[in-house]
C-alpha positions as CSV (number, residue, x, y, z in Angstrom):
1,X,98.6,70.0,103.5
2,X,99.3,73.3,105.3
3,X,102.4,73.6,107.4
4,X,102.1,75.3,110.8
5,X,105.4,77.3,111.1
6,X,104.8,78.8,114.5
7,X,105.3,75.5,116.3
8,X,109.0,75.4,115.4
9,X,110.4,78.9,115.9
10,X,114.0,79.3,114.7
11,X,113.7,76.8,111.8
12,X,114.4,77.9,108.2
13,X,111.9,75.9,106.2
14,X,113.3,74.4,103.0
15,X,111.1,72.8,100.3
16,X,110.6,69.1,101.0
17,X,112.3,67.9,97.8
18,X,115.6,69.5,98.8
19,X,115.8,68.2,102.4
20,X,118.4,65.5,103.1
21,X,116.5,62.6,104.8
22,X,118.7,60.9,107.4
23,X,118.0,58.4,110.1
24,X,118.1,59.2,113.8
25,X,121.7,59.4,115.0
26,X,122.9,56.6,117.3
27,X,126.1,56.3,119.3
28,X,127.5,54.1,116.4
29,X,127.0,56.8,113.8
30,X,128.5,59.5,116.1
31,X,131.6,57.3,116.5
32,X,131.8,56.7,112.8
33,X,131.7,60.5,112.1
34,X,134.5,61.1,114.6
35,X,136.7,58.5,112.9
36,X,136.0,59.2,109.3
37,X,138.1,62.3,108.9
38,X,137.7,62.6,105.1
39,X,134.0,61.7,104.9
40,X,131.8,64.3,103.3
41,X,128.8,65.5,105.3
42,X,126.1,68.1,104.6
43,X,125.0,68.7,108.2
44,X,125.3,72.3,109.2
45,X,125.1,71.4,112.9
46,X,128.1,69.1,112.8
47,X,131.7,70.3,113.1
48,X,134.2,68.9,110.7
49,X,135.7,65.7,111.9
50,X,139.2,67.0,111.6
51,X,138.4,69.9,113.8
52,X,136.8,67.6,116.4
53,X,140.0,65.6,116.5
54,X,142.1,68.7,117.1
55,X,139.9,69.9,119.9
56,X,139.7,66.5,121.5
57,X,143.5,66.2,121.5
58,X,143.8,69.7,123.1
59,X,141.5,68.9,126.0
60,X,142.9,65.3,126.5
61,X,139.4,64.0,127.3
62,X,138.7,60.3,127.6
63,X,136.6,58.5,125.0
64,X,133.7,58.0,127.3
65,X,133.4,61.7,128.3
66,X,134.3,63.5,125.0
67,X,130.8,65.0,124.6
68,X,130.6,66.1,128.2
69,X,133.9,68.0,128.5
70,X,133.6,71.7,127.8
71,X,135.5,72.7,124.7
72,X,138.1,75.4,124.8
73,X,137.5,78.8,123.4
74,X,137.3,79.0,119.6
75,X,140.2,81.5,119.4
76,X,142.5,79.8,121.9
77,X,145.5,77.8,120.6
78,X,144.3,78.0,117.0
79,X,146.8,76.3,114.7
80,X,148.4,78.3,112.0
81,X,147.1,77.3,108.6
82,X,150.4,77.8,106.9
83,X,154.1,77.7,108.0
84,X,156.3,79.8,105.6
85,X,159.4,78.0,104.3
86,X,162.0,80.7,104.9
87,X,164.9,78.6,103.6
88,X,163.5,78.3,100.1
89,X,162.6,82.0,99.5
90,X,164.3,84.2,97.0
91,X,166.2,87.3,98.2
92,X,164.2,90.5,97.6
93,X,167.2,91.8,95.5
94,X,166.4,89.3,92.7
95,X,162.6,89.0,92.9
96,X,161.5,91.7,90.5
97,X,164.3,92.3,87.9
98,X,163.5,92.6,84.2
99,X,166.0,91.7,81.4
100,X,166.8,95.4,80.8
101,X,167.5,96.1,84.5
102,X,170.6,95.4,86.6
103,X,170.3,93.3,89.7
104,X,171.1,95.2,92.9
105,X,173.5,93.6,95.3
106,X,171.9,92.2,98.5
107,X,172.2,94.8,101.3
108,X,172.4,92.1,104.1
109,X,175.8,90.4,104.9
110,X,174.3,87.2,106.4
111,X,171.3,86.9,104.1
112,X,170.0,83.3,104.1
113,X,167.7,83.7,101.1
114,X,168.5,82.4,97.6
115,X,170.4,84.8,95.3
116,X,170.3,83.0,92.0
117,X,167.3,83.2,89.7
118,X,167.9,79.7,88.3
119,X,168.6,78.1,91.7
120,X,165.3,79.4,93.0
121,X,163.3,78.4,90.0
122,X,164.5,74.8,90.4
123,X,163.1,74.8,94.0
124,X,160.0,76.8,93.3
125,X,156.6,75.0,93.7
126,X,154.5,74.3,90.7
127,X,152.4,77.3,89.5
128,X,148.8,77.4,90.4
129,X,147.7,78.8,87.0
130,X,149.0,80.2,83.8
131,X,147.5,83.7,84.0
132,X,148.6,86.2,86.6
133,X,145.7,88.6,87.4
134,X,148.1,91.2,88.8
135,X,150.3,91.2,85.7
136,X,147.3,91.5,83.4
137,X,146.0,94.4,85.5
138,X,149.2,96.4,86.2
139,X,151.7,95.3,83.5
140,X,154.2,94.2,86.1
141,X,153.8,91.7,89.0
142,X,155.4,93.0,92.2
143,X,156.1,89.4,93.4
144,X,158.2,88.7,90.2
145,X,159.8,85.2,90.1
146,X,158.1,84.3,93.4
147,X,154.6,84.7,91.9
148,X,152.6,81.4,91.9
149,X,151.1,82.4,88.5
150,X,154.5,83.5,87.1
151,X,154.7,81.4,84.0
152,X,152.9,84.2,82.1
153,X,155.6,86.8,83.1
154,X,158.8,85.0,83.8
155,X,161.4,84.1,81.1
156,X,163.4,80.9,81.1
157,X,166.4,83.0,82.4
158,X,164.5,84.1,85.5
159,X,163.8,87.6,84.4
160,X,160.4,89.4,84.6
161,X,158.5,90.5,81.6
162,X,157.1,94.0,81.9
163,X,154.4,95.6,79.9
164,X,155.7,99.2,79.8
165,X,152.5,100.8,78.6
166,X,150.3,99.2,81.3
167,X,152.9,99.9,83.9
168,X,152.9,103.6,83.1
169,X,149.1,103.8,83.2
170,X,148.8,102.0,86.5
171,X,148.2,104.2,89.6
172,X,148.4,102.8,93.1
173,X,144.8,102.1,94.3
174,X,145.5,101.5,98.0
175,X,146.2,104.3,100.5
176,X,147.3,104.6,104.1
177,X,150.3,102.3,103.8
178,X,152.6,102.9,106.7
179,X,155.9,104.5,105.7
180,X,159.2,103.1,107.0
181,X,160.2,106.5,108.5
182,X,156.9,106.6,110.5
183,X,157.4,103.0,111.7
184,X,160.9,103.9,113.0
185,X,159.7,107.0,114.7
186,X,157.0,105.0,116.5
187,X,159.2,102.1,117.4
188,X,161.8,104.4,118.9
189,X,159.1,106.6,120.6
190,X,160.3,109.7,118.7
191,X,156.9,110.7,117.3
192,X,155.7,114.1,118.7
193,X,152.5,113.5,120.7
194,X,152.9,116.7,122.8
195,X,149.6,118.1,121.4
196,X,147.6,115.0,122.4
197,X,149.3,114.7,125.7
198,X,148.7,118.3,126.8
199,X,145.1,118.0,125.6
200,X,144.3,114.9,127.6
201,X,145.9,116.3,130.7
202,X,143.8,119.4,130.4
203,X,140.7,117.4,130.0
204,X,141.5,114.7,132.5
205,X,138.7,114.6,135.1
206,X,139.3,111.1,136.4
207,X,140.8,112.5,139.7
208,X,138.4,115.4,139.8
209,X,141.0,118.1,139.1
210,X,142.9,119.8,136.3
211,X,146.6,119.3,135.8
212,X,148.9,122.2,136.0
213,X,151.8,122.5,133.5
214,X,155.3,123.6,134.0
215,X,155.4,126.6,131.7
216,X,159.2,126.5,131.5
217,X,159.0,123.2,129.5
218,X,156.5,124.5,127.0
219,X,157.7,125.3,123.5
220,X,156.5,126.9,120.2
221,X,153.9,124.1,119.8
222,X,151.9,125.4,122.8
223,X,148.2,125.9,122.4
224,X,148.5,129.6,123.1
225,X,150.8,132.1,121.5
226,X,151.8,133.6,124.8
227,X,153.1,131.4,127.5
228,X,150.5,131.1,130.3
229,X,150.8,130.3,133.9
230,X,148.6,128.5,136.3
231,X,145.9,126.0,135.4
232,X,145.1,125.2,131.8
233,X,141.4,125.0,131.3
234,X,139.3,123.3,128.6
235,X,138.6,126.7,127.0
236,X,142.4,127.4,126.7
237,X,142.9,124.2,124.8
238,X,139.7,123.9,122.7
239,X,139.6,127.5,121.4
240,X,143.1,127.2,119.8
241,X,142.7,123.8,118.2
242,X,141.1,123.6,114.7
243,X,137.3,123.6,115.2
244,X,136.2,123.5,111.5
245,X,135.3,119.8,111.1
246,X,134.6,118.0,107.9
247,X,130.9,117.3,107.8
248,X,129.3,114.1,106.4
249,X,125.8,113.6,105.2
250,X,124.8,110.5,107.2
251,X,121.2,110.4,106.0
252,X,119.8,107.1,104.7
253,X,123.2,105.4,104.0
254,X,124.0,101.7,104.2
255,X,127.0,101.2,106.5
256,X,129.1,98.1,106.4
257,X,130.0,97.1,109.9
258,X,133.7,97.0,110.9
259,X,134.2,93.3,111.1
260,X,137.2,91.7,112.8
261,X,139.2,89.4,110.5
262,X,136.5,89.1,107.9
263,X,136.0,92.8,107.2
264,X,139.3,93.1,105.3
265,X,140.0,95.3,102.3
266,X,139.1,92.7,99.6
267,X,135.8,91.9,101.3
268,X,135.0,95.6,101.6
269,X,135.6,96.0,97.8
270,X,133.0,93.3,97.2
271,X,130.5,95.2,99.4
272,X,131.2,98.5,97.7
273,X,130.5,96.9,94.3
274,X,127.1,95.8,95.6
275,X,126.2,99.2,97.0
276,X,127.6,99.8,100.5
277,X,127.8,103.5,101.1
278,X,130.0,103.6,104.2
279,X,132.9,101.3,104.9
280,X,135.1,101.0,108.0
281,X,138.4,99.2,108.6
282,X,138.6,96.3,111.1
283,X,139.1,97.1,114.8
284,X,142.7,98.3,115.3
285,X,144.2,98.3,118.8
286,X,145.6,101.6,119.9
287,X,148.6,100.1,121.7
288,X,149.7,98.2,118.5
289,X,149.2,101.3,116.3
290,X,151.4,103.4,118.6
291,X,154.1,100.7,118.5
292,X,154.1,100.8,114.7
293,X,153.0,97.2,114.3
294,X,152.6,96.5,110.5
295,X,149.8,94.0,110.9
296,X,147.8,96.6,112.8
297,X,148.5,99.4,110.4
298,X,147.3,97.1,107.6
299,X,143.8,97.4,109.1
300,X,143.5,101.1,108.2
301,X,144.4,100.6,104.5
302,X,141.9,102.1,102.2
303,X,141.0,101.2,98.6
304,X,140.2,104.0,96.1
305,X,136.7,102.6,95.7
306,X,135.9,103.4,99.3
307,X,134.7,106.9,98.9
308,X,133.4,107.2,102.5
309,X,135.8,105.4,104.7
310,X,136.8,105.4,108.4
311,X,139.1,103.5,110.8
312,X,137.8,101.9,114.0
313,X,140.1,102.0,117.0
314,X,139.9,100.3,120.4
315,X,141.7,101.4,123.5
316,X,141.4,101.5,127.3
317,X,142.8,104.9,128.2
318,X,142.4,108.5,127.0
319,X,146.1,109.0,126.3
320,X,146.3,106.1,123.8
321,X,143.0,107.0,122.1
322,X,143.8,110.7,121.7
323,X,147.3,109.9,120.5
324,X,146.0,107.5,117.9
325,X,143.5,110.1,116.7
326,X,146.3,112.6,116.2
327,X,148.5,109.9,114.6
328,X,145.9,108.8,112.1
329,X,144.8,112.3,111.2
330,X,148.4,113.2,110.4
331,X,149.3,110.1,108.5
332,X,146.2,108.6,106.9
333,X,143.5,109.6,104.6
334,X,140.3,109.0,106.5
335,X,136.8,110.5,106.5
336,X,136.1,109.7,110.1
337,X,137.4,107.7,113.1
338,X,135.2,105.4,115.1
339,X,135.7,104.3,118.7
340,X,134.7,100.7,119.6
341,X,132.7,100.5,122.8
342,X,131.0,97.2,121.9
343,X,133.7,94.6,121.5
344,X,132.6,91.6,123.6
345,X,135.9,89.7,123.5
346,X,137.1,88.9,127.0
347,X,140.7,89.7,126.1
348,X,139.7,93.3,125.3
349,X,136.9,93.6,127.9
350,X,139.1,92.5,130.9
351,X,141.6,95.2,130.1
352,X,138.9,97.9,130.2
353,X,138.5,98.3,126.4
354,X,135.6,97.7,124.1
355,X,132.4,97.3,126.0
356,X,134.4,97.6,129.2
357,X,134.6,101.4,128.6
358,X,130.9,101.7,129.1
359,X,131.4,101.2,132.8
360,X,134.4,103.6,133.0
361,X,132.7,106.9,132.3
362,X,135.5,109.3,133.4
363,X,138.0,107.6,131.1
364,X,135.4,107.5,128.3
365,X,134.6,111.2,128.7
366,X,138.2,112.2,128.5
367,X,138.7,109.9,125.5
368,X,135.8,111.2,123.5
369,X,136.4,114.8,124.4
370,X,140.1,114.5,123.5
371,X,139.7,112.7,120.2
372,X,136.8,114.8,119.0
373,X,138.7,118.0,119.9
374,X,142.0,117.1,118.2
375,X,140.4,115.8,115.0
376,X,139.1,117.9,112.1
377,X,137.1,114.9,110.8
378,X,134.1,113.4,112.6
379,X,134.7,111.2,115.6
380,X,132.0,108.5,116.0
381,X,131.2,105.9,118.5
382,X,129.8,102.3,118.2
383,X,128.4,100.7,121.3
384,X,126.1,97.9,122.6
385,X,123.1,98.2,124.8
386,X,125.3,97.4,127.8
387,X,127.4,94.7,129.3
388,X,124.6,92.7,130.9
389,X,121.5,91.4,129.2
390,X,119.1,92.5,132.0
391,X,120.8,95.9,132.5
392,X,120.7,98.2,129.5
393,X,122.6,101.4,130.0
394,X,123.1,102.8,126.5
395,X,120.3,105.3,127.0
396,X,122.2,106.9,129.9
397,X,125.5,107.0,128.1
398,X,124.5,108.2,124.6
399,X,123.4,111.8,125.8
400,X,126.7,112.2,127.5
401,X,128.6,111.0,124.4
402,X,126.7,113.6,122.4
403,X,127.7,116.3,124.9
404,X,131.3,115.2,124.8
405,X,131.6,115.8,121.0
406,X,130.7,112.6,119.1
407,X,129.4,113.2,115.5
408,X,127.5,109.9,115.2
409,X,126.6,107.0,117.4
410,X,125.9,103.5,116.2
411,X,124.0,101.2,118.6
412,X,124.1,97.4,118.2
413,X,120.9,96.2,119.8
414,X,122.5,93.5,121.9
415,X,124.5,93.4,125.1
416,X,128.0,92.2,125.6
417,X,126.7,89.2,127.5
418,X,124.2,88.2,124.8
419,X,126.8,88.2,122.0
420,X,124.7,86.9,119.1
421,X,122.4,84.5,121.0
422,X,119.5,87.0,121.2
423,X,117.7,89.1,118.6
424,X,118.6,92.8,118.5
425,X,116.2,95.1,120.4
426,X,115.2,97.7,117.8
427,X,112.6,99.3,120.0
428,X,115.3,100.1,122.6
429,X,117.5,101.4,119.7
430,X,114.6,103.8,118.9
431,X,114.3,104.9,122.5
432,X,118.0,105.7,122.7
433,X,118.0,107.6,119.3
434,X,115.3,109.9,120.7
435,X,117.4,110.8,123.7
436,X,120.1,112.3,121.5
437,X,118.1,113.8,118.6
438,X,119.2,115.5,116.3
439,X,122.5,113.7,116.6
440,X,122.7,111.0,113.9
441,X,122.2,107.5,115.2
442,X,122.6,104.2,113.3
443,X,121.0,100.9,114.3
444,X,122.7,97.5,113.9
445,X,121.5,94.0,114.2
446,X,119.7,91.1,112.3
447,X,119.2,92.6,108.9
448,X,119.4,89.9,106.2
449,X,117.0,91.2,103.4
450,X,115.2,94.3,102.3
451,X,112.1,93.3,104.3
452,X,114.2,93.3,107.5
453,X,115.5,96.7,106.6
454,X,112.1,98.2,106.0
455,X,110.7,96.6,109.2
456,X,113.5,97.9,111.3
457,X,113.3,101.4,109.9
458,X,109.6,101.4,110.7
459,X,110.4,100.3,114.2
460,X,113.0,103.0,114.7
461,X,112.0,106.0,112.5
462,X,114.4,108.3,114.4
463,X,117.5,106.6,112.9
464,X,119.5,108.2,110.2
465,X,120.5,104.8,108.7
466,X,121.5,101.2,109.5
467,X,124.7,99.3,109.8
468,X,124.9,95.7,108.4
469,X,127.4,93.1,109.7
470,X,126.6,89.4,109.5
471,X,124.0,90.0,106.9
472,X,126.7,91.3,104.5
473,X,129.0,88.4,105.3
474,X,126.2,85.9,104.5
475,X,125.1,87.7,101.4
476,X,127.2,90.7,100.4
477,X,124.6,91.6,97.7
478,X,122.2,92.6,100.5
479,X,123.0,96.2,99.8
480,X,121.8,95.9,96.2
481,X,118.6,94.1,97.4
482,X,117.8,96.9,99.8
483,X,118.4,99.7,97.3
484,X,116.4,97.9,94.6
485,X,113.8,96.5,97.1
486,X,113.9,93.0,95.8
487,X,114.8,89.5,96.8
488,X,117.6,88.1,94.5
489,X,117.6,84.4,93.8
490,X,121.3,84.4,93.0
491,X,122.6,81.3,91.3
492,X,125.5,79.2,92.5
493,X,127.6,80.3,89.5
494,X,127.1,83.9,90.3
495,X,128.0,83.3,93.9
496,X,131.2,81.5,92.8
497,X,132.1,84.4,90.6
498,X,131.9,86.6,93.7
499,X,134.3,84.3,95.5
500,X,136.6,84.3,92.4
501,X,136.5,88.1,92.5
502,X,137.5,88.1,96.2
503,X,140.5,85.8,95.5
504,X,141.7,88.2,92.8
505,X,141.3,91.2,95.2
506,X,143.1,89.1,97.8
507,X,146.1,88.4,95.5
508,X,146.3,92.2,94.8
509,X,146.2,93.0,98.5
510,X,148.3,90.2,100.0
511,X,150.4,89.2,97.1
512,X,150.6,86.4,94.5
513,X,153.6,84.6,96.1
514,X,153.1,81.5,98.3
515,X,152.6,83.6,101.4
516,X,150.1,85.9,99.7
517,X,148.2,82.9,98.2
518,X,147.9,81.3,101.6
519,X,146.8,84.5,103.3
520,X,144.1,84.9,100.6
521,X,143.1,81.3,101.2
522,X,142.9,81.8,105.0
523,X,140.7,84.9,104.8
524,X,138.5,83.2,102.1
525,X,138.0,80.2,104.4
526,X,137.0,82.6,107.3
527,X,134.5,84.2,105.0
528,X,133.1,80.9,103.8
529,X,132.3,80.0,107.4
530,X,129.6,82.7,107.0
531,X,128.8,82.3,103.3
532,X,127.6,78.7,103.7
533,X,124.7,80.0,105.9
534,X,123.0,81.6,102.9
535,X,120.0,79.5,101.8
536,X,119.0,80.1,98.1
537,X,115.7,81.8,97.6
538,X,114.5,79.2,95.1
539,X,114.6,76.3,97.6
540,X,113.0,78.2,100.6
541,X,109.5,77.2,101.6
542,X,108.7,80.7,102.9
543,X,111.2,83.3,101.7
544,X,112.9,85.5,102.8
545,X,115.5,83.8,105.0
546,X,115.8,85.2,108.6
547,X,119.1,85.5,110.3
548,X,118.0,83.6,113.4
549,X,116.6,80.6,111.5
550,X,118.6,77.5,111.0
551,X,117.9,75.3,108.0
552,X,117.9,71.5,108.0
553,X,120.5,69.7,105.9
554,X,119.6,70.2,102.2
555,X,120.7,69.6,98.7
556,X,121.2,72.5,96.3
557,X,119.9,72.7,92.8
558,X,123.2,71.6,91.4
559,X,126.5,70.1,92.8
560,X,128.1,73.5,93.3
561,X,125.2,74.9,95.2
562,X,125.2,71.7,97.4
563,X,128.9,72.1,98.1
564,X,128.4,75.8,99.0
565,X,125.7,74.9,101.5
566,X,128.0,72.6,103.4
567,X,129.0,73.4,106.9
568,X,132.0,71.1,106.7
569,X,135.4,72.7,106.6
570,X,136.7,70.2,104.2
571,X,134.2,71.4,101.6
572,X,135.3,75.0,102.1
573,X,138.9,73.9,101.5
574,X,137.8,72.2,98.3
575,X,136.2,75.5,97.1
576,X,139.5,77.3,97.9
577,X,141.5,74.7,96.0
578,X,139.3,75.4,92.9
579,X,140.8,78.9,92.8
580,X,144.1,78.8,94.7
581,X,145.4,75.3,94.0
582,X,146.0,72.5,96.5
583,X,146.6,73.3,100.1
584,X,150.2,72.9,101.4
585,X,151.2,69.7,103.3
586,X,150.1,69.8,106.9
587,X,147.4,72.4,106.2
588,X,145.0,72.9,109.1
589,X,142.1,75.4,109.2
590,X,140.0,76.1,112.3
591,X,137.6,78.9,111.7
592,X,137.9,81.9,114.0
593,X,134.2,82.6,113.7
594,X,132.0,79.5,113.9
595,X,129.0,81.6,112.9
596,X,126.7,79.1,114.8
597,X,124.5,81.6,116.6
598,X,121.1,81.6,115.1
């Protein structure tokens, strides 16, 4: 019997023997699902019952109208997965002391943390495992007695065991960590941004005029050796700033998209292992970077394996963007800086940032000119086709961005309005790339296998390369598939090994104490909200899988593969518990990205 696939567009066909046969749903079965909070389901179209309960409580809807009331936004009022117990934490002064070292006295007079090794060990939660990955790797665990795998490196007296030989050989593999002195300067607004400020003022065309400087207030850091009077022109500024930029060969490289929340350093290490050529940090907000916010500066951290790495910034005014460009160049090791002109989040858009900048050309011009002038590394831009689905404007903006000094443009073939509900328009991407030739352009959207890659490159031959986002989240080995031009029927055990490797990288990055373990768990669960969408090649009726096709509920070839195919949050939590131990009491997880756009 021949199956006619065209009659059901958007369906990912699975071999009949793997499909879960279930009766038509009635009102009774819907009610049963809503009440059975612990019941296991393998329906990718259903939201976990616990999450439904949370949402229903939030909107206070009546039982008879639950399905009719519009749910709140996915990122609004999301509960924290873990509440840190501050009263049972050890003081930093005792955390990492070995038997041949003297404990340093606590520097805080009213410190509320525990100052006795033995008192803390009595209250400490049970270890998750007997082997500490970080101790085995580095010879010393930075989390010391607080490590949740500490039985391998903590003595009965509460001291830390140190492998001196390994410790000497270990070299720090993470760069761009913000120094305390820099944070204090930023918080007290003592950092010298005079170069960026003068540059932006000289380039500011929003009011149609140049800004004159008071020459009496200029100092030795002026752009010209001799004090000038009158109007400062573009030529006065640009000719005296460093013009020799680092060049990058962009030809035919695979670029991992800067992915908010899920594009963290441990995930990027996974993608580098499987062949990603270019990596970029998660979108960092300019305002937060300028305030010295630790959580924002963590987004520009770089692992030593990332040989071609950039930071992506997002702002809504030229002063902030140019200042951040100067700040990162002076305090971070980066190969390029990327400006986000595609973020569709309303919180960013309504403030004029992200895709909102595409409708604010004077501010955009000053931002691009300012940042590209002050930097001696490439300044790149990532944008969407436009704000509205029926009004594409990228082809009018890209030639201007080229003129303003951008070194590379990445075009996501969808509008802000479309989000991920439409297929990317690669023909339009090709049209736009031709308007700025020979400036390098990368295309982005809907690549999930090497066939997709080849097809898109044929559609858009003017591109220098492609950027991959959701495809890498669903199957991070996509980079290997493209380079080797094959379809990999990866086993469930191999996929689980990737997840295990991610947890080890996460413990290295966020720490192996309770807080670090729960941070690793949280980001793992966020990633699993994409990973479950991978359909194994061996059970597909017509491989390869397409990113816009949704499979029916199916069984895997073994229990692990079945669990990894579940769209139920409770199953993702079970996977995390296999590696990171039981979740804390009161644990709640609501995914930031539902990944339900096919």
